[in-house]
KOLGU-4560 file (N, C-alpha, C; in nm, 3 decimals, padded with zeros to 5 digits):
<recs>
<n_xx: 05.520 n_yy: -02.674 n_zz: 03.014 ca_xx: 05.563 ca_yy: -02.720 ca_zz: 03.123 c_xx: 05.469 c_yy: -02.705 c_zz: 03.277 mol: A seq: 1 type: UNK>
<n_xx: 05.474 n_yy: -02.795 n_zz: 03.353 ca_xx: 05.382 ca_yy: -02.769 ca_zz: 03.472 c_xx: 05.334 c_yy: -02.627 c_zz: 03.551 mol: A seq: 2 type: UNK>
<n_xx: 05.208 n_yy: -02.584 n_zz: 03.563 ca_xx: 05.281 ca_yy: -02.454 ca_zz: 03.693 c_xx: 05.147 c_yy: -02.469 c_zz: 03.772 mol: A seq: 3 type: UNK>
<n_xx: 05.223 n_yy: -02.411 n_zz: 03.930 ca_xx: 05.171 ca_yy: -02.521 ca_zz: 04.040 c_xx: 05.124 c_yy: -02.305 c_zz: 04.075 mol: A seq: 4 type: UNK>
<n_xx: 04.985 n_yy: -02.338 n_zz: 04.177 ca_xx: 04.936 ca_yy: -02.251 ca_zz: 04.203 c_xx: 04.879 c_yy: -02.283 c_zz: 04.361 mol: A seq: 5 type: UNK>
<n_xx: 04.881 n_yy: -02.221 n_zz: 04.436 ca_xx: 04.846 ca_yy: -02.194 ca_zz: 04.573 c_xx: 04.716 c_yy: -02.116 c_zz: 04.598 mol: A seq: 6 type: UNK>
<n_xx: 04.595 n_yy: -02.163 n_zz: 04.665 ca_xx: 04.484 ca_yy: -02.108 ca_zz: 04.656 c_xx: 04.489 c_yy: -02.063 c_zz: 04.843 mol: A seq: 7 type: UNK>
<n_xx: 04.490 n_yy: -01.981 n_zz: 04.858 ca_xx: 04.491 ca_yy: -01.990 ca_zz: 05.029 c_xx: 04.374 c_yy: -01.906 c_zz: 05.035 mol: A seq: 8 type: UNK>
<n_xx: 04.311 n_yy: -02.001 n_zz: 05.115 ca_xx: 04.227 ca_yy: -01.926 ca_zz: 05.234 c_xx: 04.186 c_yy: -02.005 c_zz: 05.326 mol: A seq: 9 type: UNK>
<n_xx: 04.122 n_yy: -01.967 n_zz: 05.435 ca_xx: 04.059 ca_yy: -01.993 ca_zz: 05.605 c_xx: 03.947 c_yy: -02.112 c_zz: 05.565 mol: A seq: 10 type: UNK>
<n_xx: 03.986 n_yy: -02.190 n_zz: 05.488 ca_xx: 03.887 ca_yy: -02.377 ca_zz: 05.539 c_xx: 03.817 c_yy: -02.360 c_zz: 05.679 mol: A seq: 11 type: UNK>
<n_xx: 03.713 n_yy: -02.368 n_zz: 05.664 ca_xx: 03.625 ca_yy: -02.385 ca_zz: 05.808 c_xx: 03.668 c_yy: -02.502 c_zz: 05.852 mol: A seq: 12 type: UNK>
<n_xx: 03.689 n_yy: -02.562 n_zz: 05.930 ca_xx: 03.702 ca_yy: -02.685 ca_zz: 05.985 c_xx: 03.579 c_yy: -02.799 c_zz: 05.945 mol: A seq: 13 type: UNK>
<n_xx: 03.447 n_yy: -02.764 n_zz: 05.947 ca_xx: 03.342 ca_yy: -02.870 ca_zz: 05.880 c_xx: 03.355 c_yy: -02.882 c_zz: 05.742 mol: A seq: 14 type: UNK>
<n_xx: 03.429 n_yy: -02.800 n_zz: 05.646 ca_xx: 03.399 ca_yy: -02.801 ca_zz: 05.510 c_xx: 03.406 c_yy: -02.911 c_zz: 05.437 mol: A seq: 15 type: UNK>
<n_xx: 03.335 n_yy: -02.916 n_zz: 05.342 ca_xx: 03.324 ca_yy: -03.063 ca_zz: 05.285 c_xx: 03.301 c_yy: -02.976 c_zz: 05.132 mol: A seq: 16 type: UNK>
<n_xx: 03.375 n_yy: -03.086 n_zz: 05.075 ca_xx: 03.431 ca_yy: -02.987 ca_zz: 04.935 c_xx: 03.337 c_yy: -03.081 c_zz: 04.840 mol: A seq: 17 type: UNK>
<n_xx: 03.222 n_yy: -03.222 n_zz: 04.863 ca_xx: 03.139 ca_yy: -03.298 ca_zz: 04.797 c_xx: 03.089 c_yy: -03.206 c_zz: 04.658 mol: A seq: 18 type: UNK>
<n_xx: 03.032 n_yy: -03.072 n_zz: 04.676 ca_xx: 02.995 ca_yy: -03.041 ca_zz: 04.555 c_xx: 03.039 c_yy: -02.940 c_zz: 04.486 mol: A seq: 19 type: UNK>
<n_xx: 03.195 n_yy: -02.941 n_zz: 04.536 ca_xx: 03.320 ca_yy: -02.906 ca_zz: 04.436 c_xx: 03.335 c_yy: -03.023 c_zz: 04.369 mol: A seq: 20 type: UNK>
<n_xx: 03.365 n_yy: -03.090 n_zz: 04.405 ca_xx: 03.424 ca_yy: -03.248 ca_zz: 04.322 c_xx: 03.328 c_yy: -03.307 c_zz: 04.227 mol: A seq: 21 type: UNK>
<n_xx: 03.164 n_yy: -03.230 n_zz: 04.225 ca_xx: 03.092 ca_yy: -03.246 ca_zz: 04.118 c_xx: 03.086 c_yy: -03.221 c_zz: 04.020 mol: A seq: 22 type: UNK>
<n_xx: 03.152 n_yy: -03.063 n_zz: 03.999 ca_xx: 03.122 ca_yy: -03.021 ca_zz: 03.920 c_xx: 03.301 c_yy: -03.024 c_zz: 03.840 mol: A seq: 23 type: UNK>
<n_xx: 03.402 n_yy: -03.049 n_zz: 03.865 ca_xx: 03.469 ca_yy: -03.066 ca_zz: 03.854 c_xx: 03.527 c_yy: -03.079 c_zz: 03.652 mol: A seq: 24 type: UNK>
<n_xx: 03.572 n_yy: -03.072 n_zz: 03.617 ca_xx: 03.595 ca_yy: -03.181 ca_zz: 03.483 c_xx: 03.687 c_yy: -03.318 c_zz: 03.474 mol: A seq: 25 type: UNK>
<n_xx: 03.718 n_yy: -03.359 n_zz: 03.369 ca_xx: 03.766 ca_yy: -03.497 ca_zz: 03.371 c_xx: 03.936 c_yy: -03.455 c_zz: 03.394 mol: A seq: 26 type: UNK>
<n_xx: 03.991 n_yy: -03.499 n_zz: 03.488 ca_xx: 04.156 ca_yy: -03.439 ca_zz: 03.505 c_xx: 04.227 c_yy: -03.525 c_zz: 03.440 mol: A seq: 27 type: UNK>
<n_xx: 04.187 n_yy: -03.603 n_zz: 03.386 ca_xx: 04.256 ca_yy: -03.687 ca_zz: 03.213 c_xx: 04.192 c_yy: -03.661 c_zz: 03.078 mol: A seq: 28 type: UNK>
<n_xx: 04.301 n_yy: -03.657 n_zz: 02.975 ca_xx: 04.263 ca_yy: -03.638 ca_zz: 02.898 c_xx: 04.240 c_yy: -03.756 c_zz: 02.804 mol: A seq: 29 type: UNK>
<n_xx: 04.170 n_yy: -03.737 n_zz: 02.649 ca_xx: 04.132 ca_yy: -03.882 ca_zz: 02.602 c_xx: 04.214 c_yy: -03.985 c_zz: 02.560 mol: A seq: 30 type: UNK>
<n_xx: 04.354 n_yy: -03.944 n_zz: 02.552 ca_xx: 04.448 ca_yy: -04.002 ca_zz: 02.554 c_xx: 04.564 c_yy: -04.049 c_zz: 02.682 mol: A seq: 31 type: UNK>
<n_xx: 04.436 n_yy: -04.018 n_zz: 02.781 ca_xx: 04.527 ca_yy: -04.089 ca_zz: 02.898 c_xx: 04.604 c_yy: -04.013 c_zz: 02.994 mol: A seq: 32 type: UNK>
<n_xx: 04.675 n_yy: -03.877 n_zz: 02.936 ca_xx: 04.758 ca_yy: -03.784 ca_zz: 03.008 c_xx: 04.715 c_yy: -03.705 c_zz: 03.117 mol: A seq: 33 type: UNK>
<n_xx: 04.742 n_yy: -03.645 n_zz: 03.230 ca_xx: 04.708 ca_yy: -03.580 ca_zz: 03.340 c_xx: 04.701 c_yy: -03.464 c_zz: 03.324 mol: A seq: 34 type: UNK>
<n_xx: 04.573 n_yy: -03.377 n_zz: 03.297 ca_xx: 04.560 ca_yy: -03.214 ca_zz: 03.270 c_xx: 04.589 c_yy: -03.151 c_zz: 03.355 mol: A seq: 35 type: UNK>
<n_xx: 04.545 n_yy: -03.223 n_zz: 03.514 ca_xx: 04.553 ca_yy: -03.133 ca_zz: 03.623 c_xx: 04.597 c_yy: -03.180 c_zz: 03.740 mol: A seq: 36 type: UNK>
<n_xx: 04.585 n_yy: -03.162 n_zz: 03.859 ca_xx: 04.556 ca_yy: -03.243 ca_zz: 04.007 c_xx: 04.532 c_yy: -03.151 c_zz: 04.123 mol: A seq: 37 type: UNK>
<n_xx: 04.495 n_yy: -03.160 n_zz: 04.210 ca_xx: 04.534 ca_yy: -03.073 ca_zz: 04.320 c_xx: 04.515 c_yy: -03.165 c_zz: 04.452 mol: A seq: 38 type: UNK>
<n_xx: 04.531 n_yy: -03.059 n_zz: 04.532 ca_xx: 04.491 ca_yy: -03.135 ca_zz: 04.706 c_xx: 04.483 c_yy: -03.012 c_zz: 04.785 mol: A seq: 39 type: UNK>
<n_xx: 04.413 n_yy: -03.084 n_zz: 04.860 ca_xx: 04.290 ca_yy: -02.992 ca_zz: 04.953 c_xx: 04.385 c_yy: -02.937 c_zz: 05.137 mol: A seq: 40 type: UNK>
<n_xx: 04.446 n_yy: -02.817 n_zz: 05.126 ca_xx: 04.534 ca_yy: -02.834 ca_zz: 05.233 c_xx: 04.457 c_yy: -02.730 c_zz: 05.358 mol: A seq: 41 type: UNK>
<n_xx: 04.518 n_yy: -02.733 n_zz: 05.499 ca_xx: 04.428 ca_yy: -02.699 ca_zz: 05.619 c_xx: 04.476 c_yy: -02.565 c_zz: 05.533 mol: A seq: 42 type: UNK>
<n_xx: 04.486 n_yy: -02.489 n_zz: 05.446 ca_xx: 04.505 ca_yy: -02.345 ca_zz: 05.431 c_xx: 04.494 c_yy: -02.320 c_zz: 05.276 mol: A seq: 43 type: UNK>
<n_xx: 04.391 n_yy: -02.442 n_zz: 05.229 ca_xx: 04.382 ca_yy: -02.372 ca_zz: 05.090 c_xx: 04.413 c_yy: -02.500 c_zz: 05.018 mol: A seq: 44 type: UNK>
<n_xx: 04.366 n_yy: -02.479 n_zz: 04.862 ca_xx: 04.387 ca_yy: -02.565 ca_zz: 04.777 c_xx: 04.563 c_yy: -02.549 c_zz: 04.733 mol: A seq: 45 type: UNK>
<n_xx: 04.543 n_yy: -02.623 n_zz: 04.652 ca_xx: 04.734 ca_yy: -02.626 ca_zz: 04.566 c_xx: 04.638 c_yy: -02.720 c_zz: 04.483 mol: A seq: 46 type: UNK>
<n_xx: 04.685 n_yy: -02.680 n_zz: 04.347 ca_xx: 04.606 ca_yy: -02.695 ca_zz: 04.223 c_xx: 04.749 c_yy: -02.684 c_zz: 04.106 mol: A seq: 47 type: UNK>
<n_xx: 04.786 n_yy: -02.789 n_zz: 04.057 ca_xx: 04.937 ca_yy: -02.777 ca_zz: 03.877 c_xx: 04.861 c_yy: -02.863 c_zz: 03.804 mol: A seq: 48 type: UNK>
<n_xx: 04.834 n_yy: -02.758 n_zz: 03.695 ca_xx: 04.784 ca_yy: -02.742 ca_zz: 03.599 c_xx: 04.960 c_yy: -02.788 c_zz: 03.453 mol: A seq: 49 type: UNK>
<n_xx: 04.906 n_yy: -02.906 n_zz: 03.432 ca_xx: 04.971 ca_yy: -02.999 ca_zz: 03.356 c_xx: 05.045 c_yy: -02.964 c_zz: 03.262 mol: A seq: 50 type: UNK>
<n_xx: 04.959 n_yy: -02.863 n_zz: 03.159 ca_xx: 05.001 ca_yy: -02.770 ca_zz: 03.100 c_xx: 04.939 c_yy: -02.896 c_zz: 02.929 mol: A seq: 51 type: UNK>
<n_xx: 04.860 n_yy: -02.950 n_zz: 02.943 ca_xx: 04.803 ca_yy: -03.039 ca_zz: 02.836 c_xx: 04.692 c_yy: -03.003 c_zz: 02.818 mol: A seq: 52 type: UNK>
<n_xx: 04.589 n_yy: -02.942 n_zz: 02.858 ca_xx: 04.467 ca_yy: -02.880 ca_zz: 02.795 c_xx: 04.387 c_yy: -02.770 c_zz: 02.898 mol: A seq: 53 type: UNK>
<n_xx: 04.466 n_yy: -02.646 n_zz: 02.789 ca_xx: 04.457 ca_yy: -02.519 ca_zz: 02.889 c_xx: 04.317 c_yy: -02.481 c_zz: 02.928 mol: A seq: 54 type: UNK>
<n_xx: 04.197 n_yy: -02.485 n_zz: 02.829 ca_xx: 04.065 ca_yy: -02.511 ca_zz: 02.874 c_xx: 03.996 c_yy: -02.583 c_zz: 03.000 mol: A seq: 55 type: UNK>
<n_xx: 04.052 n_yy: -02.717 n_zz: 02.982 ca_xx: 04.017 ca_yy: -02.795 ca_zz: 03.101 c_xx: 04.057 c_yy: -02.728 c_zz: 03.231 mol: A seq: 56 type: UNK>
<n_xx: 04.235 n_yy: -02.709 n_zz: 03.216 ca_xx: 04.274 ca_yy: -02.670 ca_zz: 03.369 c_xx: 04.232 c_yy: -02.547 c_zz: 03.401 mol: A seq: 57 type: UNK>
<n_xx: 04.180 n_yy: -02.447 n_zz: 03.291 ca_xx: 04.163 ca_yy: -02.303 ca_zz: 03.354 c_xx: 04.008 c_yy: -02.316 c_zz: 03.405 mol: A seq: 58 type: UNK>
<n_xx: 03.910 n_yy: -02.397 n_zz: 03.339 ca_xx: 03.813 ca_yy: -02.442 ca_zz: 03.367 c_xx: 03.792 c_yy: -02.498 c_zz: 03.542 mol: A seq: 59 type: UNK>
<n_xx: 03.903 n_yy: -02.597 n_zz: 03.585 ca_xx: 03.919 ca_yy: -02.668 ca_zz: 03.678 c_xx: 03.965 c_yy: -02.554 c_zz: 03.848 mol: A seq: 60 type: UNK>
<n_xx: 04.084 n_yy: -02.447 n_zz: 03.752 ca_xx: 04.121 ca_yy: -02.340 ca_zz: 03.838 c_xx: 04.004 c_yy: -02.279 c_zz: 03.884 mol: A seq: 61 type: UNK>
<n_xx: 03.969 n_yy: -02.225 n_zz: 03.813 ca_xx: 03.852 ca_yy: -02.111 ca_zz: 03.806 c_xx: 03.697 c_yy: -02.159 c_zz: 03.940 mol: A seq: 62 type: UNK>
<n_xx: 03.689 n_yy: -02.343 n_zz: 03.895 ca_xx: 03.574 ca_yy: -02.376 ca_zz: 04.007 c_xx: 03.692 c_yy: -02.379 c_zz: 04.138 mol: A seq: 63 type: UNK>
<n_xx: 03.801 n_yy: -02.387 n_zz: 04.189 ca_xx: 03.854 ca_yy: -02.430 ca_zz: 04.295 c_xx: 03.868 c_yy: -02.260 c_zz: 04.324 mol: A seq: 64 type: UNK>
<n_xx: 03.885 n_yy: -02.153 n_zz: 04.276 ca_xx: 03.878 ca_yy: -02.024 ca_zz: 04.329 c_xx: 03.758 c_yy: -01.965 c_zz: 04.351 mol: A seq: 65 type: UNK>
<n_xx: 03.643 n_yy: -02.024 n_zz: 04.260 ca_xx: 03.500 ca_yy: -01.981 ca_zz: 04.302 c_xx: 03.452 c_yy: -02.036 c_zz: 04.429 mol: A seq: 66 type: UNK>
<n_xx: 03.472 n_yy: -02.159 n_zz: 04.456 ca_xx: 03.491 ca_yy: -02.243 ca_zz: 04.595 c_xx: 03.528 c_yy: -02.176 c_zz: 04.649 mol: A seq: 67 type: UNK>
<n_xx: 03.667 n_yy: -02.120 n_zz: 04.716 ca_xx: 03.693 ca_yy: -02.038 ca_zz: 04.819 c_xx: 03.613 c_yy: -01.896 c_zz: 04.838 mol: A seq: 68 type: UNK>
<n_xx: 03.582 n_yy: -01.836 n_zz: 04.690 ca_xx: 03.536 ca_yy: -01.779 ca_zz: 04.754 c_xx: 03.382 c_yy: -01.707 c_zz: 04.774 mol: A seq: 69 type: UNK>
<n_xx: 03.333 n_yy: -01.864 n_zz: 04.736 ca_xx: 03.193 ca_yy: -01.853 ca_zz: 04.797 c_xx: 03.167 c_yy: -01.886 c_zz: 04.991 mol: A seq: 70 type: UNK>
<n_xx: 03.279 n_yy: -01.893 n_zz: 05.044 ca_xx: 03.343 ca_yy: -01.940 ca_zz: 05.188 c_xx: 03.381 c_yy: -01.805 c_zz: 05.256 mol: A seq: 71 type: UNK>
<n_xx: 03.477 n_yy: -01.706 n_zz: 05.189 ca_xx: 03.534 ca_yy: -01.613 ca_zz: 05.259 c_xx: 03.491 c_yy: -01.454 c_zz: 05.158 mol: A seq: 72 type: UNK>
<n_xx: 03.564 n_yy: -01.387 n_zz: 05.176 ca_xx: 03.546 ca_yy: -01.280 ca_zz: 05.039 c_xx: 03.694 c_yy: -01.241 c_zz: 05.030 mol: A seq: 73 type: UNK>
<n_xx: 03.750 n_yy: -01.286 n_zz: 05.082 ca_xx: 03.941 ca_yy: -01.271 ca_zz: 05.028 c_xx: 04.001 c_yy: -01.452 c_zz: 05.018 mol: A seq: 74 type: UNK>
<n_xx: 04.093 n_yy: -01.423 n_zz: 04.902 ca_xx: 04.138 ca_yy: -01.585 ca_zz: 04.866 c_xx: 04.310 c_yy: -01.479 c_zz: 04.834 mol: A seq: 75 type: UNK>
<n_xx: 04.414 n_yy: -01.589 n_zz: 04.844 ca_xx: 04.543 ca_yy: -01.530 ca_zz: 04.800 c_xx: 04.558 c_yy: -01.585 c_zz: 04.682 mol: A seq: 76 type: UNK>
<n_xx: 04.617 n_yy: -01.571 n_zz: 04.569 ca_xx: 04.673 ca_yy: -01.700 ca_zz: 04.473 c_xx: 04.812 c_yy: -01.664 c_zz: 04.432 mol: A seq: 77 type: UNK>
<n_xx: 04.896 n_yy: -01.758 n_zz: 04.488 ca_xx: 05.018 ca_yy: -01.781 ca_zz: 04.453 c_xx: 05.086 c_yy: -01.879 c_zz: 04.344 mol: A seq: 78 type: UNK>
<n_xx: 05.153 n_yy: -01.805 n_zz: 04.280 ca_xx: 05.211 ca_yy: -01.907 ca_zz: 04.170 c_xx: 05.348 c_yy: -01.948 c_zz: 04.179 mol: A seq: 79 type: UNK>
<n_xx: 05.330 n_yy: -02.092 n_zz: 04.241 ca_xx: 05.463 ca_yy: -02.129 ca_zz: 04.287 c_xx: 05.573 c_yy: -02.225 c_zz: 04.209 mol: A seq: 80 type: UNK>
</recs>
């Protein structure tokens, strides 16, 4: 069952996610199913774990959280 998260933080207008994109593991499994997906919103990141690979989803989610914390001292993580 999919799990959805919102990582809320104040994204600067000049924010460039290029370095984050370069660190992310592949969101597609070896049998061509989606492991996770995401969206960058004005108030943070939306992340969905499809329940396919816990290890890869957790790695990606951690990268999103660390990215937010590298730009601000406080983030709010909501389980949607």
